[in-house]
N, C-alpha and C positions, 0 to 999 in steps of 0.2 A: 383687638379692641375690647373695651370693658363697657358693657351695656347695663346701666343701673335701673332701667325702667322697662318692664315687660309684663304682659298679661298672658303668660304661657302656662301657669299652673292650672291643670284641668279642674272643672267642676265647681269652682268657687266664685267666679264672677262672669262677666261677658267676654272674657278673653278666649277661652277654649272650652268646648263642650265635652271633650273626651281625650283619652290618652293619645290616640292616633293623631289627632289634630295638633296636640302639643308636641309630639315627636317631630311632626313635619315642620312646625315653627322653629324648633330647636335646630333641625337640620339646615333650614334656611339661614338661621343665625350663624351657624358654624361656617357655612359656605360664604357668608358675607364677611367673614374675618373676625367674628366675635369669639373670644377665648374665655371670657368670664361674663356670666349672665345672672342678673338679679331678677328673681321672680317676685313681682310686687303686686299681688292681688289688691283690688280696690277694697278699702274700708270706707263706705260711703252710706251713711244712714238715710239720706234723702232718696237714694235709689235702692235701698234695702240690700246692699251688699254688706253683710254683717258676719262673714266667716272670720272667726277669731284665730289667733295664733296657734292654739293647741290643735285645732282641726287642720289648719293649713300645714302645720309641721308634719302631721300624720300623712297627709296627701303628698307633701314634698318628699318624705322618705320613701314612700311607695313609688312615686314617679321617678325619683333618682335611681332606683333599682332598675326600672324600665330603660332609662337612658343608658345605664351601664351595659345592659344587655344589647342595646342597639348600637353600642360603640360610637356614640356621637362625641367627638372630642371637644367638650365644653365643660367648664366648671360652673356649678350652680350654687346660688346663695338665695336665702329667703329674706323677704322684707314685706313691706306694704307700701301702697300708694294711699295716703290717708287724706281724705277730704276733711280739712280742718274745721273743727267746731270748738265751742267752749269746753267740751268734755274731753277733747283730745289728750291733754296732759294726764287726766285721770285714767283714760283708756291705756295710755302707754305705761303708767305706773302699775296697772293691773295686768299688764302683758296680754291684753286683748289684741293689741297691735304692737309692732316691733320696728326698731330701726333697720337699716340696710345691713344685712349679714351680721358681722361681728363688729361693725363700726359704730361710731357715735352719731352717725348721720341719719336723719329721718326725712323721708320723701313726702312732701306736703303738696296737695293741690287745692285750688280754690275755684270759685265760680267762673264759668266760661262766658258769662254774659254781664253780670253786674257785681259790684263789690259788696258781698253780703257778710264778709268777715274782714277785720282789720289785719292786714298782712304784717304790719309792723308789730302789732300786739302779739300775733302768733309767733313771730320770730323771738320777741322778748320772752315769751312763755317757754319756748323750747330751750333757749339759752339758759334760762333760770334753772332748768332741771338737768343741765349739763349736756344737752344735745345740740347738734348743729343742723338747722333746717336746710333742706335742699328744695327749692321752689320748683315744682314740676311745670314745665312748658309755659312760663309766664308770657312768652311772646304771643300766646293765644288769648291772653286776658285783655280785652279791648280797653278797659278802664285804666290800665297801667301806662304811664307816660315816662319819658326818659328820666325825669327827676325822681320818679319812684324807684327806679333801679339803682340810682345813687344811694338812696336811703337803705334799700335792701342790702346792698353790699357793705355800707358803713356799719350796719347793725350786725354783720357777721354771718348772714345767710349766703348760701351758694345757689347757683342757677343752673338748671338743666333745660336744654333746648331739645325739641323733637327733631329727629333727622328728617321727617316728612315736611316739617316747616321750611327747611332749607331747600326743598325741592319744589316749593310753591303749592303743595297739596292743599293748604288751608287758606290760600289766597295771597295776593300780592302784599297786602299790608302786614300780614303775619310774617311773610318771607323777609320783607325789609326790616322788620323789628328784630328778627332772629339774626340777620347779618349785622345789624348795628350793635347788638349785644356782644357779638364776637369782636367786632372792630373796636369797641370801647373797652375790651378786656373783661367784660362782666360774665361771660359764659364760662362755666366750669366743667360741664358735661354735655355731650350730645348722646341721646339715647333713642332707642327705637320706638318705645311705647307700642309694641306689636300686639295685635289681636288677630283672631282668625280672619277678620275683615280688613285688617290693615297690614300691608306687606312690610318687610324689613328693608329700610332704605339706607342702612348704615354705610354700605360700601359706596353708593352713589354720593351720599352726603359728604363722606370723607374726601372723595375726589374733588368735589366742588370747593370745600373749605381749603384743601391743599392748594388748589389752583388760585384761589382768591386771596388767601392769607399766608400761604407757605406751609411747608411740612411740619415745622416746629409747632405752629399754632394748632394744626390738625391733630398732631399726636398728643398735645397737651389736653385737649378737650374730648378726644375719643379714647384716650388711654390713661385716664386719670386714676392712678393707683391709690389715691387717698382713702378709697372705700374698702380696700382689701386688708 
């Protein structure tokens, strides 16, 4: 499986406080069947998560050496989960934040409670600079309705669902919305969004999707190679 959203990189956000915790999260990911993992620390000014790419890359290189020593069989890539603001295009241009690995895809998140940024405008702005936005866990945004997802897809954005949403962790409404996104063919990725306080649900979520929608659908959204 390819997991494009995780908070495993130590020291930089609320994902992991130390190397030992990060190694444990990686080991759990490998045991869940993840072969390729994107480390996507928050860049979120409203919560003061402001670790920039240069620093993240230094931590990433040091951590990768520890992973190699621990012989955890997983390939690592660096990116960001970016809380979109009007300054996001400038921050990307300045390489304060970066796309996912070596791809042209950028992981964007928005408010969990109310629409404080225009998602359509964000998609337009990313496409204008040659990047493809991946909307992180939109099933958890209560203000998004079915018609909004049609617009998101027509504008060329991709959609990432959290594995935990498919297990009902965030409530029945979120679970139903996540399943509808898969049924409607709008889901492009399922990812773990793991933190030290959030377990890896990828294996369980894969089984649920496989049972409900078939193995081809499960493989398409859990093993999407377009980011590699």
